[in-house]
C-alpha positions in Angstrom: -3.7 -59.6 9.2 -7.0 -58.5 10.5 -6.3 -58.5 13.8 -3.1 -56.1 12.8 -5.7 -54.1 11.1 -7.6 -53.6 14.3 -5.0 -52.5 16.4 -4.0 -50.2 14.3 -7.5 -48.5 14.0 -7.7 -48.7 17.9 -4.2 -47.4 18.5 -5.5 -44.0 16.2 -8.9 -44.2 17.9 -7.2 -44.1 21.5 -4.9 -41.5 20.7 -7.3 -38.7 18.9 -8.6 -36.8 21.8 -5.0 -36.0 23.4 -4.3 -34.5 19.7 -7.4 -33.4 19.1 -7.1 -31.5 22.9 -4.0 -30.2 21.8 -4.6 -28.7 18.9 -7.6 -26.7 19.9 -6.2 -25.5 23.0 -6.8 -21.5 23.4 -3.2 -19.6 23.2 -2.2 -16.3 24.2 -1.3 -14.2 21.6 1.3 -11.4 23.0 1.3 -7.8 21.9 3.8 -8.2 19.4 2.0 -10.4 17.4 -1.1 -8.6 17.8 0.7 -5.7 16.1 1.3 -7.4 12.6 -2.3 -8.2 12.2 -4.3 -6.5 9.6 -8.3 -6.3 8.3 -9.8 -4.3 11.0 -13.3 -3.3 10.0 -16.3 -0.5 11.0 -19.8 -1.2 11.0 -21.4 1.2 8.6 -24.0 2.4 10.5 -21.1 3.7 12.7 -19.6 6.2 10.3 -21.2 9.7 10.4 -19.2 11.8 8.2 -16.5 11.1 5.9 -14.6 13.8 4.2 -11.8 14.2 2.0 -8.9 16.5 1.5 -6.6 17.2 -0.5 -4.1 20.1 -1.5 -1.1 20.8 -3.6 1.2 23.6 -3.5 4.1 24.7 -5.4 6.6 28.0 -4.7 9.0 28.7 -6.8 12.7 30.5 -6.2 11.1 34.4 -6.9 8.3 33.3 -4.3 5.8 32.8 -7.1 3.0 30.4 -5.7 0.3 27.8 -6.9 -1.9 26.1 -4.6 -5.3 24.2 -5.5 -7.4 22.4 -3.3 -10.4 19.4 -3.4 -12.7 18.8 -0.7 -15.8 16.2 -0.1 -17.7 16.0 2.8 -20.3 13.2 3.2 -22.9 12.5 5.9 -26.3 11.3 6.7 -28.0 14.2 4.4 -26.0 13.9 1.3 -27.9 13.0 -1.7 -24.8 13.3 -4.0 -20.9 13.6 -3.1 -19.3 16.1 -4.9 -15.5 17.7 -4.9 -15.4 21.4 -4.4 -12.0 22.7 -6.1 -10.2 26.1 -5.1 -7.1 27.0 -7.0 -5.3 30.3 -5.8 -1.6 31.9 -6.8 0.2 34.7 -5.9 3.3 36.5 -7.7 6.3 36.8 -5.6 8.5 39.7 -4.9 11.7 38.3 -6.1 13.1 38.1 -9.5 14.8 34.8 -9.9 12.6 32.7 -12.0 15.9 31.3 -14.6 14.7 27.9 -16.6 14.9 24.3 -14.8 17.7 22.5 -16.7 17.3 19.1 -14.6 16.4 16.0 -16.4 14.2 13.1 -14.8 14.0 9.9 -16.9 12.3 6.7 -16.2 9.5 6.0 -13.7 6.7 5.1 -15.7 6.1 1.9 -13.5 5.5 4.2 -10.3 1.6 5.1 -11.3 0.8 1.5 -11.3 1.4 0.6 -7.6 -1.4 -0.7 -5.5 -2.0 1.4 -2.1 0.0 4.1 -1.2 2.4 5.3 -3.6 4.9 8.8 -2.8 8.1 9.5 -5.1 10.3 12.8 -5.0 12.7 13.1 -7.7 15.1 15.6 -8.1 17.6 16.8 -11.1 17.9 20.3 -9.4 19.3 22.0 -6.0 17.9 23.9 -3.3 14.6 21.9 -3.6 12.1 21.0 -0.5 9.0 18.5 -1.2 6.7 17.0 1.1 4.2 13.9 1.0 1.9 13.7 3.5 -1.3 11.1 3.5 -3.0 11.5 7.0 -5.9 9.6 7.8 -8.0 10.5 10.8 -10.7 8.7 12.8 -12.7 10.2 15.8 -14.8 8.0 18.1 -18.6 8.9 20.1 -18.4 12.3 17.6 -21.3 14.4 15.3 -21.0 15.0 12.1 -19.6 18.4 11.6 -22.4 20.7 11.7 -23.4 23.7 8.7 -20.2 22.6 7.2 -20.0 25.3 4.2 -17.8 23.7 1.3 -17.5 26.5 -1.3 -14.8 26.4 -4.6 -16.1 25.0 -8.1 -18.0 22.1 -8.6 -16.3 19.0 -10.2 -18.4 17.0 -11.6 -17.6 12.9 -12.7 -15.6 13.1 -16.3 -15.1 17.1 -15.9 -12.2 18.7 -15.2 -11.0 22.6 -13.8 -8.0 24.4 -14.5 -6.2 27.5 -13.8 -3.3 29.8 -14.2 -0.6 31.1 -11.9 2.7 32.5 -12.5 3.8 29.3 -10.1 2.6 27.3 -13.0 -1.1 25.4 -14.6 -3.3 23.9 -12.5 -5.4 20.9 -13.8 -8.2 18.8 -11.7 -10.0 15.8 -13.0 -12.6 13.3 -12.2 -12.5 10.3 -14.2 -12.9 6.3 -13.7 -14.2 6.8 -10.0 -11.3 8.7 -8.8 -9.8 12.2 -8.8 -6.1 13.7 -10.1 -4.6 16.8 -9.4 -1.5 18.3 -10.9 0.4 21.1 -11.1 2.7 21.7 -14.1 5.1 24.5 -12.8 6.4 27.4 -15.1 10.1 27.9 -16.6 10.5 24.1 -16.7 11.2 23.9 -13.0 9.0 20.5 -12.8 5.7 18.9 -11.8 3.7 17.7 -8.8 0.5 15.0 -8.8 -2.0 13.7 -6.5 -4.6 11.2 -7.5 -7.0 9.0 -5.2 -9.4 6.3 -6.1 -9.9 2.6 -6.6 -8.0 1.6 -3.8 -5.2 3.4 -4.3 -3.7 7.0 -3.4 -0.7 8.4 -5.3 1.7 11.6 -4.4 4.5 12.0 -6.8 7.0 15.4 -7.4 9.4 15.5 -10.0 11.9 18.9 -9.8 13.9 19.8 -12.6 15.5 23.2 -11.4 16.5 24.6 -8.2 15.0 26.3 -5.1 11.6 24.9 -5.1 8.8 24.1 -2.3 6.4 21.7 -2.5 3.9 20.3 -0.6 1.4 17.5 -1.2 -1.2 16.7 1.1 -4.5 14.0 1.4 -6.3 13.8 4.6 -9.2 11.3 5.3 -11.5 12.5 7.5 -13.8 9.7 9.5 -16.5 10.6 12.5 -17.7 7.1 14.4 -20.9 7.6 16.6 -21.7 5.3 19.3 -21.5 1.4 18.6 -25.8 1.6 19.1 -26.3 -2.0 19.3 -30.2 -2.8 19.8 -31.2 -6.1 21.4 -31.1 -8.4 18.6 -27.6 -7.7 17.8 -26.5 -8.3 21.6 -28.5 -11.8 21.4 -27.0 -12.8 18.7 -23.4 -12.0 19.9 -24.0 -13.8 22.9 -25.6 -16.6 21.1 -22.1 -16.6 19.1 -20.1 -17.0 22.4 -22.4 -19.8 23.7 -21.2 -22.1 20.9 -17.9 -21.8 21.5 -18.6 -23.4 25.0 -19.1 -27.1 23.6 -15.6 -26.6 22.2 -14.2 -26.1 25.3 -13.0 -22.5 25.4 
């Protein structure tokens, strides 16, 4: 019995080096596999400027327009990040302002999604609606110089509202996020945008006809040079040297 056990152990020991060598052998990853990888990161020191721009525009059949914009810019000189809000409205030259008769039901779970959620729900004809989210990243750049942010300052927990011929506008900052919304006049519908907590929401409900709605959220990131000093470079080289003992 003892002889059998020793033979088994010796056989396993003899086979382990070959098995381990094949298991840890480097394998080249093709482009298709690389395209599926997620989780890149940027060292905090490389970000020299970060900005958010959000806008929502509603135009009804008569040409009445309601627009709300919010923007925030952060760089190394920023002490307290603040959103600046602008609301504008124009009265169109048309006379076609009928009351919307469409009904949109359901959708209570659309506001609880993770990541980016974009919806357009329509119960009318001749409508056009866009939901746009963009991320602009520029490398080896500089923070915008003398950037002038205009509008009303939106404080945490506060809100800003306004009215125009096209609808009522409201912007609020709660729970670490921002929400802007337009409730269109004459029961034409509503539009909303939210950002915060790692989520972005854009939604439009159309209950009338011949409306044009545009939701836009844009993140602007400016990266400086790598800025690695000798200490950081030596640390990276030491990590690479450690791979030699594994056969790489």
